[in-house]
C-alpha positions as CSV (number, residue, x, y, z in Angstrom):
1,M,0.0,9.9,1.7
2,A,3.1,8.8,-0.3
3,K,2.2,5.1,0.4
4,P,-0.9,4.9,-1.9
5,T,1.1,6.5,-4.8
6,R,3.9,4.0,-4.2
7,S,1.4,1.2,-4.2
8,R,-0.1,2.3,-7.5
9,V,3.4,2.6,-9.0
10,G,4.2,-0.9,-7.8
11,E,1.0,-2.3,-9.3
12,F,1.8,-0.6,-12.6
13,E,5.3,-2.1,-12.6
14,K,4.0,-5.5,-11.7
15,S,1.4,-5.4,-14.5
16,L,3.9,-4.2,-17.0
17,R,6.4,-7.0,-16.1
18,E,3.6,-9.6,-16.4
19,L,2.6,-8.2,-19.8
20,E,6.2,-8.3,-21.0
21,M,6.4,-12.0,-19.9
22,I,3.2,-12.8,-21.8
23,V,4.5,-11.1,-24.9
24,E,7.8,-13.1,-24.7
25,K,5.9,-16.4,-24.4
26,M,3.6,-15.6,-27.3
27,E,6.4,-14.4,-29.5
28,A,8.2,-17.7,-28.9
29,G,5.2,-19.5,-30.5
30,D,5.7,-22.7,-28.5
31,Q,2.4,-22.8,-26.8
32,P,-1.0,-24.2,-27.9
33,L,-3.6,-22.0,-29.4
34,E,-5.9,-22.1,-26.3
35,T,-3.0,-21.0,-24.1
36,S,-2.2,-18.2,-26.5
37,L,-5.8,-17.0,-26.5
38,K,-5.9,-17.0,-22.7
39,D,-2.6,-15.1,-22.6
40,F,-3.9,-12.6,-25.2
41,E,-7.0,-12.0,-23.1
42,R,-4.9,-11.5,-19.9
43,G,-2.6,-9.2,-21.9
44,M,-5.5,-7.0,-22.9
45,E,-6.6,-6.7,-19.3
46,L,-3.1,-5.7,-18.3
47,T,-2.9,-3.2,-21.1
48,H,-6.1,-1.6,-19.9
49,Q,-4.8,-1.5,-16.3
50,C,-1.5,0.1,-17.4
51,R,-3.3,2.7,-19.5
52,E,-5.6,3.6,-16.6
53,S,-2.6,3.9,-14.2
54,L,-0.9,6.2,-16.7
55,R,-4.0,8.3,-17.2
56,K,-4.3,8.8,-13.4
57,A,-0.7,9.7,-13.2
58,E,-1.1,12.2,-15.9
59,L,-4.0,13.8,-14.1
60,R,-2.0,14.0,-10.9
61,V,0.9,15.6,-12.7
62,Q,-1.5,18.2,-14.2
63,E,-3.0,18.9,-10.8
64,L,0.5,19.4,-9.3
65,L,1.5,21.7,-12.2
66,E,-1.7,23.7,-11.8
67,K,-1.1,24.0,-8.0
68,A,2.4,25.3,-8.7
69,G,1.1,27.8,-11.2
70,D,2.7,26.0,-14.2
71,A,-0.6,25.0,-15.8
72,E,0.9,24.5,-19.3
73,D,-0.5,21.6,-21.2
74,A,1.4,18.6,-19.8
75,S,-0.3,15.9,-21.9
76,F,1.7,12.8,-22.5
77,E,-0.3,11.5,-25.4
78,D,1.1,11.3,-28.9
79,E,4.7,12.1,-27.8
80,D,7.6,10.3,-29.2
81,P,9.8,8.4,-26.6
């Protein structure tokens, strides 16, 4: 059962690394507009994927806390890093 979680974590990390690379390329400003637009579109897709992964992880943490009897609100939204 640990394998699917590991796979999802790996996918999240892969998406995040790709997103970081896209941001670095776009910040450099050395690419044509069309390439920047494609990168922006891909970045939006990756952002959606990462948010969805984090949402699922938050739900899983909440389930585990409820199972353990610690059903305190464990929301991760709007928290400062």
